[in-house]
C-alpha positions, 0 to 999 in steps of 0.5 A: 759912821757917816765918813766910814759909809763914804770911805766905803762906798768909795774904795768898792767903787774904784780900784786899789789906789795905794801907792803900788796899786793900777790906779794910778798907772791906767789912762784917763777916761771921758764920761759919754753921754750916758754919764757912764766912764769906760775902761778898758778893765770895767767894761769886762763888767759886761758879760757880754764884752767879758765872754768875747775878750774870753772867746779871742784868749782861749782860742788864740792860746790853744793853737798849737804854734808851728815853726819849720823850715821850708824845702827845695821841693814844697815841702815843710821840714817840721822845727823843734830845736831852735830857742825861737820855739823853745820860747814860743811853745815851751817857756815864755818867762819863768813864772808863765807857760804857753798858753796862759802868756798867749791867752794875757797878751790876746786879750791884751791887744783885744780889750787895749789894741796893743800888746808889749813883750821886753826881750831877755836876749842871753849874749849869743844873741838869743831870745831866752825870755818876753817878759809882759807888760800891762798896756797901762804900765808902757808908753812909746814915746818918739825921739828926735831922730824919728826913731821911738823908745819906750816909758815903763813903768813898774808897780813901784812908780819907777820909771824906764826907758827902753830901745824899741830894740827890747821890747817886743810890740804886738798890734792892733788896728792901727791908723799911725802904724805905731800905736794899734787903737783901742776897739773899747775907746773907738766902742765907748758912746756903745760900752758906756749905754751898755753899762747903763743900762746893766746899772739902770737894771740893777736899780730897778731889780734892788728896788724890787722891779718898780720903776719908782715908790710910786706917791700918796695922794693925800686929801688935806695940806700939811700944816708946812714944808717942815710937817711934808719932810718929817712925813715923807723920811718917816715913810720912807725910813718905814719901807726901806732897809729891815722894813722893807715889805713890811704893812703900810700904814696910813692915816688921814684919808692917804691913799697909795698909787703904785707906778707901774711898768711902761712900755719904755721900761718894758723896751729894756729887755730888747735894748739888753738885746740888742748891746749883746749883738752889738758887743758881739759886732765889735769883738766880731765873734759870733753871737751864738758863741757867746750864747746868744741864741736867739738867730742860730738854726741847725742849718747855720750854727756850723758854718758862723762856727766856719766864719770864725776860724776863718773871718776872726782868728785866721786874721789874728794868726796872721798878725801873731805871725807876722810880728815874730818873723819881722819882729824877733826872726833874723833876717837870715834865719829862712825859718818859718812860723805857722798857728794850726788850725787844725784842731779848729777845723775837725768835724764829726766822725763821718765827715772826717772819715769821708776824707780820709777815705777820699785822702786814700783812696786818690793817693794822696793822704796815706794810711798812717797820715790819717791815724796820726791825726786821728791820734793813733799811733803808726802801723808798719806796712802803712806808709805807703800811698795806695794808687786808684787802679782806674785812674793815669795820667793824661800824657799816658792814656793815649800809650794805654789805649793803644796797648789796650793795658789800660787799667781796670777799676778796683773789684769790691775787695779792695775797696771793702779793707780801707772801708772797714779800716776807716770805720774803726779807726773814727769809731 
């Protein structure tokens, strides 16, 4: 039973160590000063890490992928019949849809600083599949010529060497331009302290929320150390396992003294709160997005959400866009890639109504464009922009003043149908 118990604990505390398991392909980790081993996988045991990575991955996966061709007049024409659009927006590989694929790759970037895909192309050189590779199963290898290649190990332990042209490598922040740096490795000590505090809390509450079991005062003395050992073991057996919580009976004038929670133990919750903020800082995620509302107010929570889009997701999307254009598109392709933030930047109904009203009345937005933005079908006769009658271009202002034909401001009858239409649109 002792050996069985040991093996059970060993298997429970480890990943799958079979020949096909992931354990043998994971990087070797070092113990932190807190005594904890920190890796990208066990860091996910922390709820704040899991929530932060999930927010980044799901947000990146939910952004619409746009492929367009720049026009000579500065406009953009969306392209949907190109092979790159079919791969990135429709079906990246036979096993995943675009949302699952992008979510997984962004999770790899957030945890390990690198994401990899094997490029599968047809005879015409068009990419037809992007097969993701777990970052722990691939490593970069420099060649004597100064180039680099990749060694990939599959689940059966078979190693293959692939040239750089067959791997699409998404890098995070890098110090050498070749490999992205893992945020988990860089913050190993901070995360190790958080894991140690979490494990300490689990043991603390497993012990009925007591730092120790207390101590027993004995007015006499034991006959020898063996008698003392026998008493200690019998006492622990009577108060542990199925006997936990039963009435304690002491003899020979013994007294039990319970150890209370010290000021140091009372600061445990403060430490846990600080670690949530520290982890949010690591991933540049606003604390309120991982359910830490201590410093969130009605006046700043909207601004923090906008900062998440501008300062957190915009750098990630720029990294994706630059890598796609430089690694997947040919030099002669006049195409550009973009991830659309329009849905994330949408305000409430009143804000959207004010935005549409300003655009329509000032002539830079048509009524059908507003309907499309609200997921409504366009209507006939609403494609023409409206012209403001009380404003003219500077170059024609003097001529109009001389002729006495300056347009008069619009009447209330013109503005009322627009206001009513906007109110009906956003209702």
